[in-house]
C-alpha positions in Angstrom: 9.9 -29.9 -20.2 6.1 -31.0 -19.2 4.2 -27.1 -20.7 2.0 -26.8 -17.5 4.9 -26.5 -15.5 6.6 -24.0 -17.7 2.8 -22.2 -17.6 3.1 -22.5 -13.5 6.7 -20.3 -13.7 6.2 -18.0 -16.6 3.0 -16.8 -14.2 4.9 -17.5 -11.0 7.7 -15.7 -12.4 5.1 -12.9 -13.8 3.8 -12.5 -10.1 6.9 -12.5 -8.9 8.0 -9.9 -10.8 5.2 -7.2 -10.0 5.9 -7.6 -7.0 9.5 -7.5 -6.8 9.2 -3.8 -8.9 6.4 -2.7 -6.6 6.3 -3.6 -3.3 9.2 -5.1 -2.3 12.2 -3.1 -4.1 10.7 0.3 -2.7 9.9 -1.1 0.6 13.4 -2.8 1.5 15.5 0.2 0.5 13.2 3.1 1.3 12.1 1.3 4.7 12.0 3.5 7.7 12.6 6.8 5.4 9.5 8.8 6.9 10.1 7.4 10.5 13.7 8.5 10.5 13.1 12.1 9.1 10.5 13.1 11.7 12.8 11.7 14.5 15.9 13.9 13.1 17.8 10.9 11.9 17.9 11.6 8.4 21.5 11.8 8.2 21.3 7.7 8.8 19.4 7.1 5.4 22.0 5.8 3.0 22.6 7.2 -0.5 20.8 4.2 -2.4 17.8 5.3 -0.2 17.7 8.9 -1.7 18.0 7.1 -5.1 15.5 4.3 -5.1 13.0 7.2 -3.3 13.2 9.3 -6.2 13.2 7.2 -8.6 9.7 6.0 -7.0 7.8 8.9 -6.6 7.8 10.4 -10.7 4.6 10.5 -11.4 3.1 10.3 -7.5 0.5 12.7 -6.5 2.1 16.3 -5.3 0.8 18.2 -2.4 -0.5 21.7 -3.6 1.4 22.7 0.1 5.2 21.3 -1.8 6.6 23.3 -3.6 7.0 21.9 -7.1 11.0 22.6 -7.6 11.6 19.6 -4.6 8.8 17.7 -5.4 10.5 14.3 -5.4 13.9 15.0 -4.3 14.2 13.2 -1.1 17.4 15.6 -0.2 15.7 18.9 -0.9 12.4 17.9 0.9 14.0 17.1 4.4 16.1 19.6 3.8 12.6 22.0 3.8 10.8 19.7 6.2 8.1 19.0 3.5 6.0 15.8 3.7 7.4 12.3 3.3 5.8 9.3 2.4 6.4 5.7 1.5 7.8 4.7 -1.7 5.9 1.7 -2.5 2.8 1.3 -5.1 -0.3 2.6 -3.5 -3.4 0.8 -3.0 -6.5 2.2 -1.8 -7.3 6.0 -1.4 -9.4 8.4 0.4 -10.7 11.9 -0.7 -12.2 14.8 1.0 -14.0 17.4 -0.2 -15.5 20.6 1.1 -16.4 24.4 0.4 -13.2 25.2 2.9 -10.7 23.6 0.5 -12.0 25.0 -3.2 -11.4 22.9 -6.9 -8.4 25.6 -7.9 -6.5 25.2 -4.9 -7.2 21.6 -3.9 -7.9 19.7 -7.7 -8.1 16.7 -5.7 -9.9 17.5 -2.9 -7.5 16.5 -0.2 -6.6 12.7 -0.6 -3.9 10.0 1.0 -2.9 6.9 -0.5 -3.1 4.0 1.4 0.5 1.5 1.2 1.3 -1.8 2.7 3.6 -0.2 4.9 2.3 3.3 5.3 0.7 6.7 3.9 1.3 9.3 1.1 -0.3 12.1 0.1 -1.5 15.0 2.0 -1.3 13.0 5.7 -0.9 16.0 7.7 -3.8 17.7 6.4 -6.5 14.9 6.7 -4.8 14.4 10.6 -5.8 17.9 10.9 -9.7 17.0 9.9 -9.5 14.0 11.9 -8.1 15.8 14.4 -11.7 18.4 14.5 -14.4 15.3 14.6 -12.2 13.8 17.6 -10.4 11.2 15.3 -7.1 9.8 16.1 -4.2 10.0 13.1 -3.9 8.5 11.1 0.2 6.3 12.2 -2.4 4.9 15.3 -3.6 2.4 12.4 -2.0 -0.7 12.4 1.1 0.4 13.8 2.5 -3.1 13.9 1.1 -4.6 10.4 3.2 -1.8 8.6 6.0 -2.4 10.1 6.0 -5.9 9.6 5.1 -5.6 5.8 8.6 -5.2 4.4 9.4 -8.6 5.8 5.9 -10.3 4.9 6.7 -8.6 1.5 10.2 -10.5 1.4 8.5 -13.8 1.8 6.1 -13.9 -0.7 8.8 -13.0 -2.7 11.2 -16.2 -1.4 7.4 -18.7 -1.5 7.7 -17.6 -5.2 10.9 -18.1 -6.4 10.3 -21.6 -4.7 7.5 -22.5 -5.8 9.7 -22.3 -9.1 12.2 -24.4 -8.4 11.0 -27.4 -6.0 7.2 -29.6 -6.9 6.8 -29.3 -3.0 2.7 -30.3 -2.7 3.0 -27.5 0.6 4.0 -24.8 -1.3 0.4 -24.8 -3.2 -1.2 -24.1 0.2 1.4 -21.4 0.9 0.9 -19.6 -2.6 -3.0 -19.2 -1.2 -0.9 -16.0 0.7 -0.5 -14.3 -2.6 -3.7 -15.8 -4.0 -5.8 -13.4 -1.0 -3.4 -10.6 -0.9 -6.4 -8.6 -2.3 -9.0 -9.4 0.2 -6.1 -9.6 3.0 -4.9 -5.4 2.3 -9.5 -5.5 1.9 -10.0 -6.8 5.3 -7.4 -5.1 7.5 -8.4 -2.1 5.9 -12.2 -2.1 6.5 -10.7 -3.2 10.1 -9.2 -0.2 11.0 -11.8 2.1 9.0 -13.9 0.6 11.9 -11.7 1.1 14.4 -11.2 4.8 13.8 -14.9 5.6 12.9 -15.8 4.0 16.4 -13.0 5.3 18.6 -13.9 9.2 19.0 -12.8 11.3 21.5 -14.0 13.8 23.3 -11.7 17.0 22.7 -13.4 16.9 19.0 -14.0 20.6 18.0 -17.0 18.6 15.9 -18.9 15.7 18.1 -20.0 13.2 16.4 -21.5 10.0 16.7 -19.4 6.7 15.9 -20.4 5.8 12.2 -18.8 3.4 9.5 -16.4 5.4 7.0 -16.8 4.3 4.2 -15.1 1.3 2.6 -15.7 1.6 -1.1 -17.5 4.8 -2.6 -19.1 8.0 -2.2 -19.8 8.8 1.1 -20.8 12.2 3.7 -18.5 12.8 7.1 -20.0 16.1 8.5 -19.5 19.1 5.8 -17.2 16.5 3.8 -17.8 14.3 0.7 -15.6 11.4 1.3 -14.5 9.2 -1.7 -13.0 5.8 -1.4 -12.1 3.6 -4.4 -8.5 1.3 -5.3 -5.9 3.0 -7.4 -2.8 0.9 -9.3 -1.3 -1.1 -6.4 -4.5 -2.7 -5.6 -4.9 -3.6 -9.3 -1.2 -5.1 -9.0 -2.3 -7.5 -6.5 -5.4 -8.6 -8.5 -2.9 -9.2 -11.0 -1.4 -11.2 -8.3 -3.3 -12.7 -7.3 -4.8 -13.6 -10.6 -0.9 -15.3 -11.6 -1.0 -16.7 -9.0 -4.3 -18.9 -9.1 -3.0 -19.8 -12.7 0.4 -21.0 -11.5 -1.2 -23.4 -8.7 -3.7 -24.9 -11.5 -0.8 -25.1 -14.0 1.6 -27.1 -11.6 -1.3 -29.8 -10.7 -2.6 -30.1 -14.3 1.4 -30.6 -14.5 1.6 -33.6 -11.9 -1.5 -35.1 -13.4 -0.3 -35.4 -16.6 3.2 -37.0 -14.9 1.4 -39.4 -12.8 -0.6 -40.5 -16.2 3.0 -41.0 -18.3 4.5 -42.8 -15.4 
């Protein structure tokens, strides 16, 4: 077998494995956990959903408002009416710091993590803060994109499988989708930050002018200091992007070598 073709398949498989473990599997098996719980339909959750959600919550951020003895246990958190989060890898996070949130009680400030299919962290607290400045709750952002995210992730996973099995040139172009995943996420993330910052409501207790929230780095909003940085999921997307690009280059090299040998 052509060495370049073997490399292409290895690179593709590694990208596939990362996507499946950190994004596809948790997105599929825990889909709509937050929404069903909010609608009072938690009884529709399957046993596998509980197991997968509990597994992926290990080591994740736990809000100071969540009792430690129930953190990471979906059944107990539903019974206690605790705030739930999605289970896929968090891609970006924003944390707010203010004098009324002392370090002793909130060592990480008020952090919220952004995922392809939803949010995690202190979402309720963040929404409360946003309400004071006349900003919509976070779930107003990209509702259709979040709903379609699991299906889009499955599409990319199938694309990797096809790329390992077939040598169709059109797949080279489709593979540019996983190559661009970090940029795609940042594009949507920046757009929705702009949308929230420019659609303020008059009922806010604090009146501030339309603004562009900080996409990357530290910023200031009213009396809050903001921190906006990538987290583990973003670096996983970067790894998927690099591996996908290497897979394309290796497969093209394999084709050239095949043409020369013929």
